[in-house]
Kinemage of the C-alpha trace (Angstrom):
@kinemage 1
@onewidth
@group {chain A} dominant
@subgroup {mainchain}
@vectorlist {calphas} color= white
{ca met a 1} P -21.609 -7.898 -13.257
{ca ser a 2} L -19.506 -10.968 -12.390
{ca asp a 3} L -17.018 -9.939 -15.143
{ca leu a 4} L -16.508 -6.605 -13.538
{ca tyr a 5} L -15.933 -8.218 -10.205
{ca val a 6} L -13.315 -10.597 -11.667
{ca trp a 7} L -11.567 -7.706 -13.367
{ca leu a 8} L -11.467 -5.514 -10.213
{ca arg a 9} L -10.364 -8.409 -8.183
{ca ser a 10} L -7.407 -9.083 -10.459
{ca leu a 11} L -6.118 -5.602 -9.942
{ca trp a 12} L -5.761 -5.714 -6.259
{ca leu a 13} L -2.028 -5.500 -6.299
{ca leu a 14} L -2.221 -2.370 -8.486
{ca trp a 15} L -4.586 -0.815 -6.020
{ca leu a 16} L -2.297 -1.511 -3.061
{ca val a 17} L 0.713 -0.152 -4.870
{ca leu a 18} L -1.075 3.060 -5.782
{ca leu a 19} L -2.378 3.454 -2.202
{ca phe a 20} L 1.133 2.933 -0.812
{ca ala a 21} L 2.707 5.327 -3.229
{ca gly a 22} L 0.069 7.962 -2.450
{ca ala a 23} L 0.681 7.668 1.215
{ca ile a 24} L 4.454 8.008 0.726
{ca ala a 25} L 4.092 11.002 -1.472
{ca trp a 26} L 1.795 12.659 1.063
{ca ile a 27} L 4.108 11.918 4.031
{ca tyr a 28} L 7.295 13.100 2.234
{ca trp a 29} L 5.811 16.158 0.508
{ca pro a 30} L 8.376 19.008 0.725
{ca lys a 31} L 6.005 21.322 2.586
{ca arg a 32} L 5.634 18.690 5.384
{ca arg a 33} L 9.409 18.525 6.067
{ca asp a 34} L 9.361 20.825 9.072
{ca gln a 35} L 6.397 19.025 10.588
{ca leu a 36} L 8.095 15.661 10.080
{ca glu a 37} L 11.326 16.955 11.720
{ca arg a 38} L 9.351 18.264 14.778
{ca his a 39} L 7.492 14.940 15.096
{ca gly a 40} L 10.765 13.001 14.787
{ca gln a 41} L 12.338 15.105 17.788
{ca ile a 42} L 9.406 14.198 20.125
{ca pro a 43} L 11.246 11.206 21.780
{ca phe a 44} L 14.279 13.281 22.466
{ca lys a 45} L 12.506 16.107 24.313
{ca asp a 46} L 13.038 16.321 28.032
{ca glu a 47} L 9.889 15.645 30.067
{ca glu a 48} L 8.600 18.812 31.694
{ca glu a 49} L 8.660 18.938 35.466
{ca pro a 50} L 5.201 19.507 37.047
């Protein structure tokens, strides 16, 4: 059991890189382009008057 723990612990950098790459792929997936552009324009919208 301890050998498995040591082996998994030695791969922490690989796990983090895969997680980061997966997040980037999910964020910049081509189908999400319109949604990303809409979200990027939120700070530039005028506030609505009550």
